[in-house]
C-alpha positions in Angstrom: 24.3 0.9 -19.4 23.9 2.2 -15.8 25.7 5.4 -16.8 22.9 6.4 -19.1 19.4 7.5 -18.3 16.5 9.3 -20.1 14.9 12.4 -18.6 12.7 15.3 -19.8 14.4 18.1 -21.6 15.3 21.1 -19.4 15.9 24.8 -20.1 19.6 24.4 -19.4 20.0 21.8 -22.1 19.5 24.1 -25.1 23.0 25.1 -25.8 24.2 21.5 -25.9 21.2 20.4 -27.9 21.6 23.1 -30.6 25.3 22.4 -30.9 24.7 18.6 -31.4 21.8 19.3 -33.8 24.1 21.5 -35.9 26.9 18.9 -36.0 24.4 16.3 -37.1 22.5 18.2 -39.8 24.4 21.4 -41.0 26.4 19.6 -43.6 23.3 18.1 -45.3 21.4 21.4 -45.0 18.8 19.9 -42.6 19.7 22.0 -39.5 16.6 23.9 -38.2 18.2 26.3 -35.7 17.3 27.1 -32.1 14.0 29.0 -32.7 12.4 26.1 -34.7 13.7 23.5 -32.4 12.3 25.3 -29.3 8.9 25.7 -31.1 8.7 21.9 -31.4 9.5 21.6 -27.7 6.8 24.1 -26.7 4.2 22.1 -28.6 4.8 19.1 -26.4 7.3 19.4 -23.5 6.2 16.1 -22.0 7.5 14.2 -25.1 10.9 15.8 -25.5 13.7 13.8 -23.8 17.4 14.0 -23.1 19.9 11.1 -23.0 22.0 11.8 -19.9 25.4 10.1 -19.9 27.6 10.2 -16.7 25.9 13.5 -15.8 26.5 15.0 -19.2 24.5 15.6 -22.4 24.4 12.5 -24.5 21.6 13.1 -27.0 18.0 14.1 -27.4 14.6 13.3 -28.9 12.0 15.9 -29.8 8.5 14.6 -30.4 5.1 16.2 -30.7 1.6 15.3 -31.7 1.0 15.6 -35.5 -1.6 14.2 -37.8 -0.8 10.8 -39.3 0.8 11.2 -42.8 1.9 14.7 -42.1 5.0 16.2 -40.5 6.5 19.5 -39.5 8.2 21.6 -42.2 11.9 22.1 -41.4 11.8 25.6 -42.7 9.1 26.8 -40.3 8.5 27.0 -36.6 5.4 25.5 -35.0 2.6 28.0 -34.8 1.0 26.2 -31.9 0.0 22.8 -30.5 -1.7 20.3 -32.8 -4.3 17.8 -31.6 -3.8 14.4 -33.1 -3.8 10.7 -32.2 -0.4 10.3 -33.8 2.9 11.0 -32.0 5.7 12.2 -34.4 9.3 11.6 -33.5 10.6 14.7 -35.2 14.3 14.8 -34.2 16.6 12.2 -32.5 20.3 12.6 -32.2 22.9 10.7 -30.1 26.2 12.2 -29.4 29.0 11.0 -31.6 31.0 9.2 -28.9 27.9 7.2 -27.8 26.7 5.9 -31.2 26.7 2.2 -31.9 25.3 1.3 -28.4 21.6 1.2 -29.3 20.8 4.3 -27.4 18.8 5.8 -30.3 16.6 2.8 -30.2 16.3 3.1 -26.5 15.1 6.7 -26.8 12.6 5.8 -29.4 11.2 2.9 -27.4 10.8 5.3 -24.4 8.8 7.7 -26.6 6.6 4.8 -27.8 5.9 3.7 -24.2 5.0 7.3 -23.3 2.8 7.7 -26.3 1.0 4.4 -25.7 0.3 5.3 -22.1 -1.1 8.6 -23.1 -3.5 7.0 -25.6 -1.8 7.8 -28.9 -2.6 5.2 -31.7 0.5 5.5 -33.8 4.1 6.9 -33.9 5.7 8.3 -37.0 9.0 9.7 -38.2 10.8 10.8 -41.3 13.9 8.8 -42.4 16.6 10.6 -44.4 19.8 9.3 -46.0 18.6 5.7 -46.3 17.8 5.5 -42.5 14.6 3.6 -43.2 16.7 0.4 -43.0 17.4 1.2 -39.4 13.8 1.9 -38.4 12.1 -0.9 -40.4 13.3 -3.7 -38.0 11.7 -1.7 -35.1 8.3 -2.0 -36.7 8.1 1.2 -38.7 6.6 0.9 -42.2 7.9 3.1 -45.0 5.1 5.1 -46.7 6.7 6.4 -49.8 3.3 7.6 -51.1 3.2 10.3 -48.5 4.3 13.7 -49.8 6.8 15.5 -47.6 7.7 19.2 -47.4 10.5 20.1 -49.8 12.7 21.0 -46.8 13.4 17.3 -46.3 14.9 16.9 -49.8 14.4 14.1 -52.3 15.6 11.0 -50.3 13.4 11.4 -47.2 10.8 8.7 -46.5 7.8 8.9 -44.1 7.4 5.9 -41.8 4.8 5.0 -39.2 4.0 2.3 -36.7 0.8 1.4 -34.9 0.8 1.3 -31.1 -1.9 -1.3 -30.6 -1.6 -4.2 -28.1 1.2 -6.7 -28.9 -1.4 -9.5 -29.3 -3.6 -7.5 -31.6 -1.6 -4.8 -33.4 -3.5 -2.0 -34.9 -3.4 -1.5 -38.7 -2.3 1.7 -40.3 -4.9 3.3 -42.5 -4.2 4.1 -46.1 -2.5 7.5 -46.8 -4.8 10.0 -48.5 -4.2 10.5 -52.2 -1.9 13.5 -52.7 -3.6 16.6 -54.0 -1.6 18.3 -56.8 -0.6 21.8 -55.7 1.8 24.4 -57.0 5.0 24.4 -55.0 5.4 27.7 -53.1 8.2 29.9 -54.3 11.1 30.4 -52.0 11.6 33.8 -50.5 14.0 36.0 -52.6 17.6 35.2 -51.9 16.8 32.3 -49.5 17.9 28.8 -50.7 15.6 25.9 -50.0 17.0 23.7 -47.2 17.7 20.0 -48.1 16.0 17.0 -46.7 16.1 15.8 -43.2 15.0 12.6 -41.5 15.1 10.3 -38.6 18.0 8.0 -37.7 21.2 8.2 -39.6 23.9 6.0 -40.5 26.9 6.1 -38.1 27.8 9.6 -39.5 24.3 11.0 -40.1 21.3 11.1 -37.7 17.6 11.0 -38.6 15.4 13.8 -38.4 15.5 11.3 -35.7 19.0 10.0 -35.6 19.8 6.8 -33.9 23.1 5.9 -32.4 
């Protein structure tokens, strides 16, 4: 795949990125919109990547540090940077015409290498639409006991993988017991967005979609 390379996200990529994100998630109610997407980028520009194909925009991966067993709420923008030893692959989408070539896996492996080199201990993501069957073979373990924001819907599953040395892999700690809390009421007249995830089937991406 000499016609494909991974590079850092640039300012001039946003129109193409937002258009691809809408195509991937609007139908399922998981689209975040430009402001929220850009807030994820501002939290960690060095871990947001573009898949460049023949000089054009072929996909993207937005990732940011986030505490293990937690994840961004799709209905809110990031308020600021978060310090954590876990890197969260928040959103990964490959352009429709490039899916089926393993490029989503390639983007995720690139993030894992970047996170490992920077000293992060784990990488996490949220799988929607049954996408956990895609990420499981890559080493990501489903953690169904982890409560997710309502914005991800009912079918989303939190997944995580340790970044320890190959010869002596790290072990993920147990997720904290959920603390019962009353669900916040939606703003008047604003419907709750559905669930989102990471790596979709050929038609649907993850809040990390893999192609």
